C-alpha positions in Angstrom: 0.0 0.0 0.0 2.9 2.3 0.6 6.5 3.1 -0.3 7.2 5.1 2.9 9.6 3.5 5.3 7.9 3.4 8.7 9.8 3.4 12.0 9.3 1.0 14.8 6.5 2.1 17.1 8.9 2.5 20.1 11.2 4.9 18.3 8.8 7.5 16.9 8.5 11.0 18.3 6.5 14.0 17.1 9.6 15.7 15.8 10.6 12.6 14.0 7.1 12.1 12.5 7.3 15.6 11.0 10.7 15.0 9.7 9.4 11.9 7.8 6.4 13.9 6.5 8.7 16.7 5.3 11.0 14.1 3.6 7.9 12.6 1.9 6.7 15.9 0.5 9.7 18.1 0.2 12.5 15.9 -1.1 14.3 17.4 -4.1 13.3 14.4 -6.2 9.6 14.6 -5.3 9.5 18.4 -5.8 11.1 18.1 -9.2 8.8 15.4 -10.3 5.8 17.3 -9.2 6.9 20.5 -10.9 7.6 18.6 -14.2 4.5 16.4 -14.3 2.1 16.2 -11.4 0.4 13.0 -12.5 -2.4 11.5 -10.6 -0.3 8.4 -10.0 2.3 10.4 -8.2 -0.3 12.3 -6.2 -2.0 9.1 -5.3 1.3 7.6 -4.0 2.0 10.6 -1.9 -1.5 10.8 -0.4 -1.6 7.1 0.4 1.9 7.2 1.9 1.0 10.1 4.1 -2.3 8.5 5.3 -0.3 5.3 6.1 2.3 7.2 8.0 -0.4 8.9 10.2 -2.3 5.6 10.7 0.8 3.8 11.8 1.9 6.3 14.4 -1.2 8.3 15.5 -1.8 6.3 18.7 1.8 6.9 19.9 1.7 10.6 19.1 -1.5 11.6 20.8 -3.1 11.8 24.2 -6.7 12.8 25.0 -5.5 16.3 25.6 -3.4 16.6 22.4 -5.3 14.5 19.8 -7.5 17.3 18.5 -4.5 19.5 17.8 -2.6 16.7 16.3 -5.3 15.7 13.8 -5.9 19.3 12.9 -2.2 19.8 12.3 -1.8 16.7 10.1 -4.9 17.8 8.1 -3.8 21.4 7.5 -0.4 20.1 6.6 -1.7 18.0 3.7 -4.5 20.2 2.5 -2.2 23.3 2.3 0.3 21.6 0.1 0.7 22.6 -3.5 0.1 19.1 -4.9 -3.2 18.9 -2.9 -4.4 22.4 -3.8 -3.8 21.7 -7.5 -5.4 18.2 -7.4 -8.1 18.7 -4.8 -10.8 16.9 -6.7 -8.6 13.9 -7.2 -7.5 13.8 -3.6 -11.1 14.0 -2.3 -12.2 11.3 -4.7 -9.4 9.1 -3.5 -10.3 9.5 0.1 -14.0 8.8 -0.7 -12.8 5.6 -2.3 -10.8 4.7 0.7 -13.7 5.3 2.9 -16.0 3.1 0.8 -13.4 0.3 1.1 -12.9 0.7 4.8 -16.7 0.7 5.5 -17.1 -2.4 3.3 -14.4 -4.2 5.2 -15.9 -3.2 8.5 -19.4 -4.4 7.4 -18.0 -7.8 6.4 -16.0 -8.1 9.7 -18.9 -7.1 11.9 -21.1 -9.6 10.1 -18.9 -12.5 11.1 -20.0 -14.9 13.9 -17.2 -14.2 16.4 -18.1 -17.3 18.4 -17.2 -19.4 15.4 -13.8 -17.9 14.9 -10.5 -19.2 16.4 -8.3 -16.8 18.4 -5.9 -15.9 15.6 -8.8 -15.0 13.2 -10.5 -13.0 15.9 -7.3 -11.0 16.5 -6.9 -10.4 12.7 -10.5 -9.2 12.5 -10.1 -6.9 15.4 -6.9 -5.5 14.0 -8.6 -4.9 10.7 -11.5 -3.0 12.3 -9.1 -0.9 14.4 -7.0 0.1 11.4 -10.1 0.9 9.4 -11.4 3.1 12.2 -8.1 5.0 12.4 -8.3 5.6 8.6 -11.9 6.8 8.9 -10.9 9.2 11.6 -7.9 10.6 9.8 -9.8 11.1 6.5 -12.7 12.7 8.4 -10.4 15.3 9.8 -8.8 16.0 6.5 -12.1 16.4 4.8 -13.6 18.7 7.4 -10.4 20.9 7.3 -10.6 20.9 3.5 -14.3 21.9 3.7 -13.6 24.8 6.1 -11.2 26.4 3.6 -13.0 25.6 0.4 -16.6 25.2 1.2 -18.4 25.7 -2.1 -15.8 23.9 -4.2 -15.5 21.1 -1.7 -19.2 20.4 -1.4 -19.6 20.5 -5.2 -17.0 17.7 -5.4 -18.9 15.6 -2.9 -22.1 16.2 -4.8 -20.5 15.3 -8.2 -18.7 12.1 -7.0 -21.1 10.2 -4.8 -20.2 12.0 -1.6 -23.8 11.6 -0.3 -23.7 7.8 -0.8 -20.2 7.6 0.8 -21.0 9.7 3.8 -24.3 7.8 4.4 -22.2 4.6 4.3 -19.7 6.0 6.8 -22.4 7.0 9.2 -24.2 3.6 8.8 -20.8 2.1 9.8 -20.8 4.3 12.9 -24.3 3.0 13.8 -23.2 -0.6 13.5 -19.9 -0.2 15.3 -21.4 1.9 18.2 -24.5 -0.1 18.6 -23.4 -1.8 21.8 -21.2 0.9 23.2 -23.7 2.3 25.6 -23.7 5.9 26.9 -20.0 6.2 26.7 -19.6 6.0 22.9 -15.8 5.7 22.1 -16.3 6.2 18.4 -18.4 9.4 18.3 -15.3 11.8 18.0 -14.2 9.7 15.0 -17.4 10.6 13.2 -18.2 14.1 14.2 -16.7 15.5 11.0 -19.0 13.3 8.9 -22.1 14.5 10.8 -21.1 18.0 10.0 -20.3 17.3 6.3 -23.4 15.3 5.7 -25.5 18.0 7.3 -23.9 20.7 5.1 -24.2 18.6 2.0 -28.0 18.0 2.6 -28.5 21.7 3.5 -27.0 22.9 0.2 -28.4 20.4 -2.3 -31.5 18.4 -3.0 -31.0 14.7 -3.6 -33.0 12.2 -5.6 -34.9 9.3 -4.1 -32.3 6.8 -5.5 -29.6 8.6 -3.5 -31.8 8.8 -0.4 -32.1 5.0 -0.6 -28.5 4.9 0.9 -29.8 6.3 4.2 -30.3 3.1 6.1 -33.1 2.6 8.5 -30.6 1.3 11.0 -28.8 4.6 11.0 -32.0 6.5 11.6 -33.0 4.2 14.4 -29.6 4.6 16.1 -29.7 8.4 15.8 -33.1 8.5 17.4 -32.2 6.0 20.1 -29.0 7.7 21.1 -30.4 11.3 21.1 -30.4 12.9 24.5 -32.6 15.7 25.8 -29.7 18.1 26.7 -28.9 21.7 25.7 -26.8 22.2 22.6 -24.0 23.8 24.6 -23.6 20.8 26.9 -23.3 18.2 24.1 -22.4 19.5 20.7 -22.1 16.0 19.2 -25.6 15.2 20.3 -26.8 18.4 18.6 -25.1 17.3 15.4 -27.2 14.1 15.5 -30.3 16.2 16.0 -29.4 18.6 13.1 -28.8 15.6 10.8 -32.2 14.1 11.6 -33.8 17.4 10.8 -32.2 17.9 7.5 -32.8 14.2 6.4 -36.5 14.8 7.1 -36.2 17.8 4.8 -34.6 15.7 2.1 -37.3 13.0 2.3 -40.1 15.6 2.2 -38.6 17.3 -0.9 -38.1 14.0 -2.6 -41.6 12.8 -1.9 -43.3 16.0 -3.1 -40.9 16.5 -6.1 -41.4 13.1 -7.7 -43.9 13.3 -10.5 -43.9 9.5 -11.0 -45.1 7.1 -8.3 -42.3 4.7 -9.2 -39.7 7.2 -8.2 -41.3 8.3 -4.9 -39.8 7.3 -1.6 -41.2 6.9 1.9 -40.2 9.4 4.6 -38.2 7.0 6.7 -37.4 9.8 9.2 -41.1 10.2 10.0 -41.7 6.4 10.0 -38.9 5.7 12.4 -39.8 8.7 14.6 -43.5 7.6 15.0 -43.2 3.8 15.1 -42.1 4.0 18.8 -44.0 6.2 21.3 -40.9 6.7 23.5 -38.8 7.6 20.5 -41.4 10.1 19.3 -41.7 11.8 22.7 -37.9 11.9 23.2 -37.2 13.5 19.8 -39.9 16.1 20.3 -38.6 17.0 23.7 -35.2 17.7 22.0 -37.0 19.7 19.3 -38.9 21.9 21.7 -35.8 22.5 23.8 -34.0 23.8 20.7 -37.0 25.4 19.2 -37.2 27.8 22.1 -33.5 28.8 21.9 -32.3 28.4 18.3 -31.5 31.6 16.4 -30.4 30.1 13.1 -33.2 30.5 10.6 -32.4 27.4 8.7 -32.6 25.2 11.7 -35.8 27.0 12.8 -37.4 26.1 9.4 -36.2 22.5 9.6 -37.8 22.2 13.0 -41.0 23.8 11.7 -41.1 21.2 8.9 -41.2 18.4 11.5 -43.9 20.1 13.4 -45.9 20.5 10.2 -45.8 16.8 9.6 -46.8 16.0 13.1 -49.8 18.4 13.1 -51.1 17.3 9.7 -50.8 13.5 10.3 -53.8 11.8 11.9 -52.0 9.5 14.3 -49.6 12.2 15.6 -51.5 15.5 15.7 -52.9 14.7 19.2 -49.7 13.3 20.8 -48.1 16.5 22.0 -48.5 17.2 25.7 -50.6 20.3 26.3 -47.8 22.1 28.1 -45.6 21.5 25.1 -48.2 22.9 22.8 -48.5 26.0 24.9 -44.8 26.5 24.8 -44.8 26.2 21.0 -47.6 28.9 20.8 -45.6 31.2 23.1 -42.6 30.8 20.8 -44.6 31.5 17.7 -46.2 34.6 19.1 -42.8 35.9 20.2 -41.2 35.2 16.9 -44.1 36.5 14.7 -44.0 39.8 16.7 -40.2 40.1 16.5 -39.4 39.0 12.9 -39.1 41.6 10.1 -42.0 41.3 7.6 -39.5 42.3 4.9 -36.2 40.6 5.6 -37.6 37.5 7.3 -40.8 37.0 5.3 -39.9 33.4 4.4 -39.6 32.4 8.1 -42.8 34.2 9.1 -44.7 32.4 6.4 -43.3 29.1 7.5 -44.5 29.8 11.1 -48.0 30.6 9.8 -48.1 27.5 7.6 -47.5 25.4 10.8 -49.7 27.5 13.0 -52.8 26.8 10.9 -52.9 22.9 11.2 -51.7 23.2 14.8 -54.8 25.3 15.7 -57.0 23.2 13.5 -56.0 19.7 14.5 -54.1 19.6 17.8 -55.6 19.7 21.3 -54.6 23.4 21.6 -57.9 24.3 19.9 -59.8 23.1 23.0 -57.8 25.2 25.4 -58.2 28.6 23.8 -54.6 29.3 25.0 -53.3 32.8 24.2 -56.2 33.3 21.8 -56.1 37.1 22.2 -52.3 37.3 21.7 -52.5 35.1 18.6 -55.3 37.2 17.2 -53.3 40.4 17.9 -50.2 39.2 16.1 -52.1 37.8 13.1 -54.1 41.0 12.7 -50.9 42.9 12.9 -49.4 40.9 10.1 -52.6 41.4 8.0 -52.6 45.2 8.5 -48.8 46.0 8.4 -48.0 48.2 5.5 -44.9 46.1 4.4 -46.6 42.7 4.7 -46.6 40.7 1.5 -49.7 39.3 -0.1 -48.6 35.8 0.7 -48.2 36.6 4.4 -51.5 38.4 4.6 -53.3 35.4 3.0 -51.6 33.0 5.5 -52.5 35.1 8.5 -56.1 35.5 7.3 -56.5 31.8 6.8 -55.6 31.3 10.5 -58.0 34.1 11.6 -61.1 32.7 10.0 -60.8 29.5 12.0 -63.5 28.9 14.6 -60.8 29.1 17.3 -60.9 32.9 17.1 -64.7 33.4 16.7 -65.5 33.5 20.4 -63.3 36.4 21.3 -62.5 38.2 18.1 -65.8 38.9 16.5 -66.5 38.4 12.9 -63.7 36.8 10.8 -61.9 38.8 8.2 -63.3 38.6 4.7 -60.8 36.8 2.5 -60.4 37.1 -1.2 -62.4 34.9 -3.5 -61.2 31.4 -3.8 -58.8 30.8 -6.6 -56.5 28.0 -7.7 -53.1 28.2 -6.0 -50.3 26.9 -8.1 -47.0 25.9 -6.6 -44.0 27.1 -8.6 -40.7 25.1 -8.5 -38.8 27.6 -10.6 -35.2 27.7 -9.3 -36.2 25.5 -6.4 -38.2 28.4 -5.0 -40.9 26.5 -3.1 -40.9 24.7 0.1 -41.3 21.1 0.8 -43.3 22.2 3.8 -45.9 24.0 1.7 -46.0 21.4 -0.9 -48.8 19.8 1.1 -50.3 22.9 2.6 -53.3 24.5 0.9 -53.4 28.1 0.0 -55.5 30.4 2.2 -57.5 31.1 -0.9 -58.0 27.5 -1.8 -61.5 26.1 -1.8 -60.0 22.8 -0.7 -58.5 23.8 2.7 -57.9 20.8 4.8 -60.7 19.8 7.2 -58.9 16.8 8.8 -55.3 15.6 9.2 -54.0 13.3 6.5 -52.7 9.8 6.5 -49.2 9.4 5.2 -47.8 6.6 3.0 -45.4 4.0 4.4 -44.8 2.2 1.1 -44.0 3.0 -2.5 -46.9 1.0 -3.8 -50.1 2.7 -5.0 -52.0 0.7 -2.4 -52.4 2.4 1.0 -50.4 0.6 3.7 -50.5 0.3 7.4 -48.2 1.9 9.9 -47.0 0.2 13.1 -50.3 1.0 14.8 -52.5 -0.3 12.0 -53.5 3.1 10.6 -53.9 3.2 6.9 -51.9 5.9 5.1 -52.6 7.3 1.7 -50.0 8.8 -0.6 -50.4 12.6 -1.2 -50.7 13.6 -4.9 -47.3 14.6 -6.4 -46.8 18.3 -7.2 -45.2 19.6 -10.4 -41.6 18.6 -10.9 -38.9 20.9 -9.5 -36.0 22.4 -11.4 -32.8 21.9 -9.6 -30.3 24.7 -8.9 -27.3 24.8 -6.6 -27.4 27.6 -4.0 -25.9 28.8 -0.8 -27.2 26.5 2.0 -29.1 29.2 3.9 -30.5 30.7 0.7 -31.6 27.4 -0.6 -33.3 26.4 2.6 -35.1 29.6 3.0 -36.2 29.6 -0.6 -37.9 26.3 0.0 -40.4 28.1 2.1 -41.6 30.4 -0.7 -44.5 29.8 -3.1 -45.7 31.9 -6.0 -48.9 32.4 -7.9 -49.1 32.0 -11.6 
């Protein structure tokens, strides 16, 4: 695998390690060769030799207090080199290939019946898993450092060269290898770069159903089961899992509502896994509400609202929130709708309103009359504000005409005459959230929460509780465009009339 001469483990020091690395990259012979003809074969050799060097000696050169600095240093060292800068696409593709190989080896090894193996074979299998985990950790650090310095170009490489499939495989490997680790997960730090990269990739691009097939149910189950109800600041890695679950739900929603043909549609495995277990459902929504009350990032706010939309428009989940949690959500919505700018933050306001409508209509908050006056006040403010857009006014009016407000607020506002509301997917400018939400002007506004499909067949299927789910009709096909992550996510909350 390598041409570099490795030292015996008991002779390596940090200074000696860097001497070997410098010899590898800066020898006169190598520099001359690279200057004359920087072929992919030569770049491949240097990269593999460097990764092998780090794999061989990383355990000796790190302690719990120094390992983060070490891995950051070895990553910056290689990603800043001229050969890497001029061949970044090839280097990333090579590391993706090595990841696929390591994950495949681990999957085969973990699938063995250890009780049937002799001691020598067990030792070989364990050594193989250990070496693969080292390589996965090292490559993860290099990739995240590369991303931090070349965000757009790096993500485009991942998008173009099966990065989604590879990262999904790496995280599935994490779920398999950490399955029996308990609360003290020794592997999580190895995979934190992959959580961040996968989140950023999903935030910046929309993926087809065939690509989403690589998100294994086992991974989703593990993410749900290992999620803890703790503040973001106290457990950043736990928050990474939460963010990834949110953005995967977004991907499944967009894929479902973007597929014009039934054969290409995909079930929302996020929602299925969240709702098939009552404890899992409650735990995730406790984490959601905790962060919903504190999060300032508009992208994450929209992602959380999309989960709430699904919950409040699905027949077997719309009544499962505790009343105190519903009251807290109402308090947050009132606060945000008063504070957000109707000009600069219109997309986020509209998303809040699209979720508020089914929440009032279908959840048990409708029986409480909680904060009715305050909700009416903020909705009427949005309707009457001079700079409020027509879309925001319609969404606010749709909420105000609900029976919930009749008792205290007098006659409902008169809305415009009903007219067809057409979703536009031009330049990805509509939201997966609103793909299933009727226009305030639509004559077909929902009167009951819907059932959601659990299969790709045209026949309605049953969920884990025996409730039949019916597939929603597909909207017009979207037109894909790459965008900045925040811009793309916010744009998915917009709709347009034709």
